[in-house]
C-alpha positions as CSV (number, residue, x, y, z in Angstrom):
1,X,67.0,170.5,138.7
2,X,67.1,166.8,138.9
3,X,70.7,165.6,139.9
4,X,72.6,162.7,137.7
5,X,72.4,160.3,141.3
6,X,68.7,160.8,141.5
7,X,68.6,160.3,138.0
8,X,70.2,156.9,138.0
9,X,68.0,156.0,141.1
10,X,64.8,156.5,139.6
11,X,66.1,154.1,136.8
12,X,67.3,151.7,139.4
13,X,63.8,151.9,141.0
14,X,61.8,151.9,137.8
15,X,64.1,148.6,136.5
16,X,63.6,147.1,140.4
17,X,59.6,147.3,140.4
18,X,59.4,145.8,136.9
19,X,61.1,143.0,137.5
20,X,58.8,139.9,138.5
21,X,59.6,138.1,141.4
22,X,62.0,135.3,141.4
23,X,59.4,133.0,142.8
24,X,57.2,132.0,140.4
25,X,59.9,131.2,138.1
26,X,61.9,128.9,141.0
27,X,58.6,127.2,141.7
28,X,58.1,126.8,137.6
29,X,61.4,125.3,136.7
30,X,61.2,123.2,139.9
31,X,57.5,121.5,138.4
32,X,59.2,121.1,135.1
33,X,62.5,119.6,136.3
34,X,59.6,117.0,138.2
35,X,57.6,116.6,134.8
36,X,61.2,115.6,133.4
37,X,62.1,113.6,135.8
38,X,58.5,111.3,136.1
39,X,58.9,110.9,131.9
40,X,62.3,110.0,132.0
41,X,63.1,108.4,135.1
42,X,64.2,105.2,133.6
43,X,67.0,106.9,131.7
44,X,68.2,109.0,134.8
45,X,68.7,105.8,136.5
46,X,70.1,104.1,134.2
47,X,72.8,107.1,134.1
48,X,73.4,106.7,137.5
49,X,73.8,102.8,137.3
50,X,76.7,103.4,134.5
51,X,78.6,106.1,136.2
52,X,78.2,104.6,139.8
53,X,79.2,101.3,137.7
54,X,82.1,103.0,136.7
55,X,83.2,104.2,140.1
56,X,82.5,100.9,142.2
57,X,85.7,98.9,139.5
58,X,87.6,101.9,139.8
59,X,87.8,100.8,143.7
60,X,88.0,97.2,142.8
61,X,91.0,98.4,140.7
62,X,92.3,99.9,143.2
63,X,91.7,96.8,145.7
64,X,89.3,98.8,148.2
65,X,86.8,96.2,146.9
66,X,86.6,92.6,146.4
67,X,85.5,91.4,143.2
68,X,81.9,89.4,144.3
69,X,81.0,92.7,146.1
70,X,81.4,94.7,142.3
71,X,79.7,92.0,140.5
72,X,76.8,92.0,143.4
73,X,76.2,95.3,142.8
74,X,76.8,95.5,138.7
75,X,74.2,92.8,139.1
76,X,71.7,94.0,141.7
77,X,71.2,97.3,140.6
78,X,69.6,96.3,137.1
79,X,67.3,93.9,138.4
80,X,65.8,96.8,141.1
81,X,65.7,99.1,137.7
82,X,64.0,96.4,135.6
83,X,61.5,95.2,138.8
84,X,60.5,99.0,138.9
85,X,59.9,99.0,135.2
86,X,57.7,96.6,135.2
87,X,55.6,97.6,138.2
88,X,52.7,99.7,135.9
89,X,52.4,95.9,133.1
90,X,52.1,93.7,136.1
91,X,48.5,92.7,137.9
92,X,50.2,93.0,141.2
93,X,52.2,95.6,141.5
94,X,52.2,95.2,144.8
95,X,53.6,92.2,145.0
96,X,56.3,94.2,143.0
97,X,56.8,96.3,145.7
98,X,57.3,94.1,148.4
99,X,59.9,92.0,146.7
100,X,61.8,95.2,145.2
101,X,61.7,97.5,148.7
102,X,62.4,94.5,150.9
103,X,64.3,92.0,148.9
104,X,66.7,94.8,146.8
105,X,66.4,97.6,148.9
106,X,66.9,95.6,152.0
107,X,69.8,93.9,150.3
108,X,71.6,97.2,149.7
109,X,71.2,98.5,153.2
110,X,72.1,95.4,154.8
111,X,75.4,95.1,152.4
112,X,76.6,98.5,154.3
113,X,75.8,97.6,157.7
114,X,77.5,94.3,157.4
115,X,80.3,95.5,156.1
116,X,80.6,98.4,158.8
117,X,80.0,95.4,161.4
118,X,83.0,93.4,159.6
119,X,85.0,95.9,160.2
120,X,84.1,96.4,163.4
121,X,84.7,92.9,164.4
122,X,87.5,92.1,162.2
123,X,89.8,94.5,160.7
124,X,89.6,97.6,163.1
125,X,92.7,98.0,165.7
126,X,89.9,97.1,168.7
127,X,88.7,94.5,167.0
128,X,87.1,92.1,169.7
129,X,88.1,88.9,166.8
130,X,91.0,88.5,166.3
131,X,91.3,86.1,162.4
132,X,94.0,84.8,163.1
133,X,93.3,82.6,166.3
134,X,90.0,80.9,164.6
135,X,88.9,78.7,161.7
136,X,88.4,79.9,158.1
137,X,85.2,78.4,157.9
138,X,84.3,79.5,161.5
139,X,85.2,82.8,160.3
140,X,82.9,82.3,157.5
141,X,80.1,81.1,159.4
142,X,80.1,84.4,161.5
143,X,80.2,86.5,157.9
144,X,77.0,84.7,157.0
145,X,75.2,84.5,160.3
146,X,75.6,88.0,161.1
147,X,74.8,89.2,157.4
148,X,71.3,86.9,158.2
149,X,70.8,88.4,161.2
150,X,71.1,92.1,159.8
151,X,68.9,91.0,156.6
152,X,65.9,90.2,159.0
153,X,66.2,93.6,161.4
154,X,66.4,95.9,158.4
155,X,63.8,93.6,156.3
156,X,61.6,93.9,159.2
157,X,61.9,97.9,159.4
158,X,61.4,98.3,155.7
159,X,58.3,95.9,155.6
160,X,56.4,97.9,158.4
161,X,57.4,100.9,156.1
162,X,56.0,99.7,153.5
163,X,53.0,98.6,154.8
164,X,52.6,102.1,156.9
165,X,52.2,103.4,153.6
166,X,50.2,100.7,152.0
167,X,53.3,99.3,149.6
168,X,52.7,102.1,147.5
169,X,55.9,103.9,146.5
170,X,56.2,107.1,145.0
171,X,54.8,107.7,141.2
172,X,58.2,109.1,139.8
173,X,59.3,105.2,140.2
């Protein structure tokens, strides 16, 4: 005689045996996601740029970012997207990869390090340089020299990175 609990267990076991593994479905979904991304990478980048642009200008209106940083980000990122979209159409894609990697990516990474170093040097409570003790022209020259120094270091590392990969950036971009 079969009890109800045994019947339920057998039905559950049968359902479990009939269900295929979720792993092939996941890998299939992942493959289709990357295929769609490679086809539509330009639209994804434009959408990310627009949402980031709203955030940057929101921070500007809140007083966190200055006007020149907001304008710079507004101009530089579309130039990078435009350059990356034209690589397949030019005769010398390696040169465009160099310009894109060292020029635009290097500039964006340099901005982050430069803002961090300026905070540590000028505005932090423990800052070694007091803004009120130095003339304005000297403060601006310090800003420029530190920016160029950081850009040279970041550009060197990005050049080595690109050279190691023979200037081939993944095809999804």
